[in-house]
C-alpha positions as CSV (number, residue, x, y, z in Angstrom):
1,M,11.6,40.7,34.7
2,S,13.6,41.0,31.6
3,G,16.6,43.3,31.8
4,Q,15.9,44.3,35.4
5,E,17.1,43.0,38.8
6,E,14.5,41.4,41.0
7,V,13.3,43.7,43.8
8,K,13.3,42.3,47.3
9,T,9.9,42.2,48.9
10,V,11.3,42.2,52.5
11,R,13.5,44.9,54.0
12,D,15.2,44.9,57.4
13,G,15.4,48.0,59.5
14,Q,15.0,49.5,62.9
15,I,12.7,52.2,64.2
16,T,13.3,54.0,67.4
17,L,10.4,56.0,68.9
18,P,11.2,58.4,71.7
19,Y,8.2,59.3,73.8
20,R,7.1,61.4,76.7
21,W,4.0,61.1,78.8
22,F,2.2,63.2,81.4
23,I,2.1,61.4,84.7
24,G,-0.4,63.7,86.4
25,P,-0.7,64.5,90.1
26,A,-1.1,60.9,91.2
27,G,2.0,59.9,89.2
28,V,4.0,62.7,90.8
29,R,3.0,61.6,94.3
30,F,3.8,58.0,93.5
31,F,7.3,58.8,92.2
32,Q,8.0,61.2,95.0
33,G,7.2,58.4,97.3
34,L,9.7,56.1,95.6
35,K,12.4,58.8,96.1
36,E,11.6,58.5,99.8
37,K,11.7,54.7,99.8
38,K,7.9,54.5,100.0
39,I,5.6,52.6,97.7
40,L,2.3,54.5,97.6
41,G,-1.1,53.3,96.5
42,T,-4.6,54.7,96.6
43,R,-7.6,53.1,98.3
44,C,-11.1,53.3,96.8
45,H,-13.6,54.2,99.5
46,R,-16.4,52.4,97.6
47,C,-14.9,49.0,96.7
48,G,-11.9,49.0,99.2
49,R,-9.3,48.0,96.6
50,V,-5.8,49.3,97.0
51,L,-4.3,50.2,93.7
52,V,-0.5,50.5,93.1
53,P,0.9,52.6,91.7
54,G,-1.5,55.1,93.2
55,R,-4.1,56.4,90.7
56,K,-6.4,59.4,90.4
57,F,-9.6,57.3,90.0
58,C,-10.8,53.8,90.5
59,P,-11.2,52.0,87.2
60,R,-13.9,49.7,88.7
61,D,-16.1,52.4,90.3
62,F,-15.1,55.5,88.3
63,I,-14.7,57.7,91.3
64,E,-11.9,60.0,92.3
65,L,-9.4,58.6,94.8
66,F,-8.1,60.7,97.7
67,D,-7.0,58.0,100.3
68,W,-3.2,57.4,99.9
69,V,-1.7,54.4,101.7
70,E,1.9,53.3,102.1
71,L,2.5,49.7,101.2
72,P,5.2,47.3,102.4
73,D,8.0,46.7,100.0
74,E,7.4,43.0,100.1
75,G,5.0,40.7,98.3
76,I,4.7,37.5,96.3
77,I,5.4,36.7,92.7
78,K,2.1,36.4,90.8
79,T,3.7,35.5,87.5
80,F,7.2,36.0,85.8
81,A,9.2,35.7,82.7
82,F,12.9,34.7,82.5
83,V,14.7,36.8,79.9
84,N,18.1,35.4,78.9
85,Y,18.6,36.9,75.4
86,S,19.3,40.4,74.1
87,F,16.9,42.5,72.0
88,V,16.8,46.1,70.8
89,G,15.7,48.6,73.4
90,Q,16.3,46.3,76.4
91,P,16.2,48.3,79.7
92,R,18.6,45.9,81.4
93,E,21.3,43.6,80.3
94,P,20.1,39.9,80.5
95,P,19.7,37.6,82.2
96,Y,17.0,38.9,84.4
97,I,13.4,38.1,85.5
98,V,10.5,40.5,85.1
99,A,7.6,39.7,87.3
100,I,4.2,40.9,88.4
101,I,4.4,41.2,92.2
102,D,1.4,41.3,94.5
103,L,2.7,43.7,97.2
104,D,1.3,43.0,100.7
105,G,-1.9,45.0,101.1
106,A,-2.3,45.8,97.4
107,D,-5.1,44.5,95.1
108,T,-3.2,45.1,91.8
109,G,0.0,43.6,90.5
110,F,3.2,45.6,90.4
111,N,5.7,45.1,87.5
112,H,9.4,44.9,88.3
113,Y,12.6,42.9,88.1
114,V,13.5,39.9,90.3
115,M,17.2,39.4,90.7
116,G,19.4,37.8,93.4
117,I,19.0,34.5,91.6
118,D,21.8,32.3,90.2
119,F,21.3,32.7,86.4
120,S,24.3,30.6,85.4
121,D,22.2,27.6,84.5
122,P,18.9,28.7,82.8
123,E,17.4,25.2,83.5
124,K,17.8,25.7,87.2
125,V,16.2,29.1,87.3
126,K,12.7,27.5,87.4
127,D,13.8,25.6,90.5
128,Q,14.8,28.9,92.2
129,V,11.8,31.1,91.2
130,K,8.2,30.0,91.9
131,I,4.8,31.7,91.6
132,G,3.9,32.5,95.2
133,M,7.5,33.1,96.3
134,R,8.1,36.0,98.6
135,V,10.2,38.9,97.4
136,K,11.5,42.2,98.9
137,A,12.5,45.4,97.2
138,V,16.2,46.3,96.9
139,W,16.4,50.1,96.9
140,R,19.1,52.2,95.2
141,D,21.2,54.3,97.4
142,K,20.6,57.4,95.2
143,R,17.0,57.8,94.3
144,V,15.6,60.3,91.8
145,G,11.9,59.7,91.8
146,A,11.7,57.0,89.1
147,I,10.6,53.4,89.0
148,T,14.3,52.4,88.9
149,D,14.6,53.8,92.5
150,I,13.7,50.2,93.3
151,D,16.7,48.4,91.6
152,Y,14.9,45.0,91.8
153,F,13.1,42.6,94.1
154,K,15.0,39.7,95.7
155,P,13.8,36.4,97.2
156,V,13.0,36.6,100.9
157,T,14.9,33.8,102.7
C-alpha cells in the first residue's frame, strides 16, 4: 500500500450482553423451594423420571408435569471441571470446581460448584475429587430464591 499505513485485520475487544429470561411457574416454584432449603423436582407419571430443576413438561413424553417431589441435597459427581484461571464474566473467583451432580432420587444432572477441596496444588485436586464421589449441599444462611442459595456442594466424609 503506497503512502498508506497497513490496516490490521484483527481487533481485540469485549462485548457484554446483559440478559433476562422468563422462568415460568415451574421456575418460580423451584426457586421458592431453594429459598426454603428444598430442592424440588417434578416426576413424570408416564416414564417415572424425576427432573431437577422441576419442569412444566417432560421432554421425553411431551406431557405436562404436576407431581412435585422434594429431593435430598446429596448426590454423586457425574462429571466435573477444575477451573484455576480467570476469564471475563466469571461467576466466582477461581479456583473452583463446577460439576454435574446426580442428586439422590433424580434422573437428570444438576449443575453446581464443588468446594471444600484443597486447591493449593492443582495436581492433587484430581486425587481429591472423583467421579462417583458423594457430595452434599452447603446452603447460604440468607437465601433469596436463586441458584446461589446453595453456595456449593462439599465432599461427604
